[in-house]
C-alpha distance (Angstrom), angle and dihedral (degrees) to the residues before:
residue distance angle dihedral
M1 . . .
S2 3.81 . .
W3 3.79 120.6 .
I4 3.81 93.1 -109.8
H5 3.80 93.3 48.1
G6 3.80 91.4 48.7
T7 3.80 91.7 49.6
W8 3.79 91.6 48.0
A9 3.82 91.2 49.0
V10 3.82 91.4 55.8
L11 3.80 92.2 45.8
E12 3.80 92.9 46.9
K13 3.82 91.3 49.6
D14 3.81 92.4 52.0
L15 3.81 92.3 45.5
R16 3.80 92.2 51.5
L17 3.80 92.8 48.1
E18 3.80 91.1 47.6
L19 3.80 92.8 48.8
R20 3.80 88.5 53.5
S21 3.80 98.5 46.4
R22 3.83 103.0 19.9
Y23 3.80 85.8 -158.7
A24 3.80 99.7 140.1
V25 3.81 95.2 38.9
N26 3.80 94.1 49.9
M27 3.81 92.7 45.2
L28 3.81 93.5 48.7
L29 3.79 94.8 45.3
M30 3.80 93.2 47.7
F31 3.80 90.7 50.3
V32 3.81 91.8 48.5
L33 3.79 94.4 48.1
S34 3.81 95.9 44.6
S35 3.82 92.5 46.5
L36 3.80 93.9 49.1
L37 3.80 92.8 45.3
L38 3.80 88.4 53.5
V39 3.81 88.7 50.6
A40 3.81 90.4 49.9
F41 3.80 92.9 51.8
S42 3.82 91.1 46.6
V43 3.80 95.8 48.4
G44 3.78 96.5 41.0
Q45 3.80 112.5 168.4
D46 3.80 95.0 -23.0
E47 3.79 117.5 125.5
I48 3.80 113.4 -119.3
S49 3.78 128.8 -166.9
P50 3.85 125.1 -109.8
R51 3.82 89.2 -111.8
L52 3.81 91.8 56.6
R53 3.79 91.7 45.8
S54 3.79 89.3 51.6
A55 3.79 91.7 49.6
L56 3.82 92.5 48.9
L57 3.79 91.7 49.8
W58 3.79 93.6 51.0
I59 3.79 94.1 43.3
V60 3.79 88.2 59.5
I61 3.82 92.7 45.8
L62 3.81 92.5 46.8
F63 3.78 96.0 50.1
S64 3.80 90.6 43.9
A65 3.80 88.7 56.2
S66 3.80 93.9 47.5
I67 3.81 91.1 50.4
G68 3.79 102.8 38.6
L69 3.80 107.1 28.7
G70 3.79 94.4 49.5
R71 3.83 89.3 78.3
A72 3.81 93.0 66.4
F73 3.81 91.9 103.4
V74 3.81 100.1 16.4
A75 3.80 88.2 68.8
E76 3.81 90.1 54.5
E77 3.81 90.0 52.8
E78 3.81 91.9 48.6
R79 3.81 93.8 48.1
G80 3.80 92.5 44.4
T81 3.82 93.2 -125.4
V82 3.81 96.9 124.1
L83 3.80 93.5 94.6
L84 3.79 91.1 48.7
L85 3.79 91.0 54.4
R86 3.79 92.2 47.3
L87 3.79 91.6 52.5
N88 3.80 95.4 49.2
V89 3.80 109.6 32.7
R90 3.78 137.9 30.2
G91 3.77 121.8 -107.4
S92 3.79 94.2 -110.3
M93 3.82 89.7 54.9
V94 3.80 90.3 52.6
Y95 3.79 91.2 49.9
A96 3.80 93.5 48.2
G97 3.82 92.4 48.3
K98 3.80 93.2 47.5
L99 3.81 90.2 45.2
A100 3.80 91.6 53.3
F101 3.81 91.1 48.7
N102 3.81 93.4 48.4
F103 3.80 91.1 46.0
L104 3.81 90.7 54.2
L105 3.81 90.1 49.4
L106 3.79 90.9 50.8
L107 3.80 91.7 49.4
A108 3.81 88.3 55.1
V109 3.81 89.4 49.5
D110 3.83 89.7 49.0
V111 3.79 92.5 53.4
V112 3.81 94.3 47.4
A113 3.81 95.1 42.1
T114 3.81 93.6 47.7
A115 3.80 92.1 47.0
V116 3.80 93.0 49.2
V117 3.82 92.7 45.2
A118 3.81 89.5 49.7
L119 3.79 89.5 51.5
I120 3.79 102.2 44.2
L121 3.82 99.7 32.5
D122 3.82 97.0 37.0
L123 3.79 91.1 -117.9
D124 3.79 115.5 -162.1
V125 3.81 112.5 -164.1
A126 3.80 110.3 -155.6
V127 3.83 96.1 -175.5
P128 3.84 109.8 27.1
G129 3.81 94.1 178.1
L130 3.79 91.8 55.4
L131 3.80 91.4 48.6
A132 3.82 90.6 51.5
A133 3.82 91.1 49.4
V134 3.81 93.0 49.3
L135 3.80 92.1 47.4
A136 3.81 92.5 48.3
L137 3.82 96.6 46.4
G138 3.80 92.9 41.5
S139 3.79 91.9 49.3
L140 3.81 91.4 48.0
G141 3.81 92.1 54.1
L142 3.79 91.7 43.3
A143 3.81 92.1 49.8
G144 3.81 91.5 47.2
A145 3.80 94.1 53.5
T146 3.81 94.6 40.4
T147 3.80 93.9 50.0
L148 3.81 92.9 51.4
L149 3.81 94.6 47.3
A150 3.81 92.1 44.1
A151 3.80 89.2 59.1
I152 3.81 92.0 48.7
I153 3.81 95.2 51.9
A154 3.84 98.3 35.5
R155 3.80 93.4 101.6
A156 3.82 96.7 40.6
S157 3.79 116.4 113.8
N158 3.83 93.8 -134.8
R159 3.80 96.6 37.0
G160 3.82 94.2 139.8
P161 3.83 99.1 80.9
L162 3.80 95.1 26.6
L163 3.81 98.5 79.2
P164 3.83 97.8 59.0
V165 3.81 91.1 43.3
L166 3.81 92.8 53.0
L167 3.80 95.8 35.7
F168 3.79 103.8 53.9
P169 3.84 99.0 60.2
I170 3.80 90.6 50.7
L171 3.80 92.5 50.4
V172 3.82 98.7 53.3
P173 3.85 95.6 104.1
L174 3.80 90.9 43.2
L175 3.81 93.6 50.1
L176 3.80 93.2 49.1
S177 3.80 90.9 50.5
V178 3.81 98.1 44.9
V179 3.80 93.3 49.1
S180 3.79 91.8 48.2
G181 3.80 93.2 44.5
T182 3.80 92.9 47.7
R183 3.80 90.2 49.9
E184 3.82 89.9 54.4
A185 3.81 90.1 50.6
L186 3.81 91.3 51.2
A187 3.79 98.8 40.9
G188 3.80 97.1 44.2
G189 3.79 112.4 -157.4
A190 3.79 111.9 123.6
G191 3.83 91.1 -2.8
W192 3.81 112.7 -179.8
A193 3.80 93.8 16.0
A194 3.81 92.6 53.7
A195 3.80 92.6 47.7
G196 3.81 96.4 47.8
D197 3.80 94.8 105.1
E198 3.80 91.9 46.9
L199 3.80 92.8 51.0
A200 3.80 91.4 48.3
T201 3.81 90.4 50.0
L202 3.81 92.3 49.7
A203 3.80 92.9 47.9
G204 3.80 91.3 47.2
F205 3.80 92.9 47.0
A206 3.80 93.0 50.3
G207 3.80 91.6 45.3
V208 3.80 94.4 50.3
I209 3.81 95.0 44.2
I210 3.80 95.6 46.9
T211 3.81 95.4 42.1
T212 3.80 91.6 49.2
A213 3.79 91.8 47.0
V214 3.81 93.7 50.0
L215 3.80 91.5 49.7
L216 3.81 95.1 46.8
F217 3.78 102.6 31.6
D218 3.80 95.4 89.3
F219 3.81 88.5 63.8
V220 3.82 92.8 45.2
W221 3.79 91.9 47.4
D222 3.80 96.7 46.8
D223 3.81 95.0 45.6
């Protein structure tokens, strides 16, 4: 089996299972909606700055990822399909397939969260293209880190609280960049030029995380 075919097989399996159960999608969407409704009730009619709106949006996305994406490998352990995957595909194929699935889930969360924030907080996006780029690059880096850590902690007895504890320190540069880049997209001004450093940081973060994970995942998966 070629690397691309193995990756696609893992992604297709996860998509089919999710379409049948809709477990991850429903859980993520309910968390997003309940969190943003709580924010709406707390803020009320008060005017909030673009920086605070950016932070609120990414707090919801981050916690959604730590809650929902952490089951990428836990579900394999619960269903007893880990051995089947190990016998048929390489570890790097499993990582790439799980990464693609988690990235698609995060893109769905991005769309819903941004739409709800725009509705309840009267969000005015000055540079929509920049916002889409920041959301895509930020979600790619977030999915890359979450997928790798989810595989590491899948067999731990207390894996529930482990993912957020391990994830947040790694994501500090990503979080600073996505909040700043989102603020530039909302506030307008220089737009793309002002967010150049943030976009470069997000692309570099995602590239380093994913490349490192692909190179090392065979060892993580086999052990």
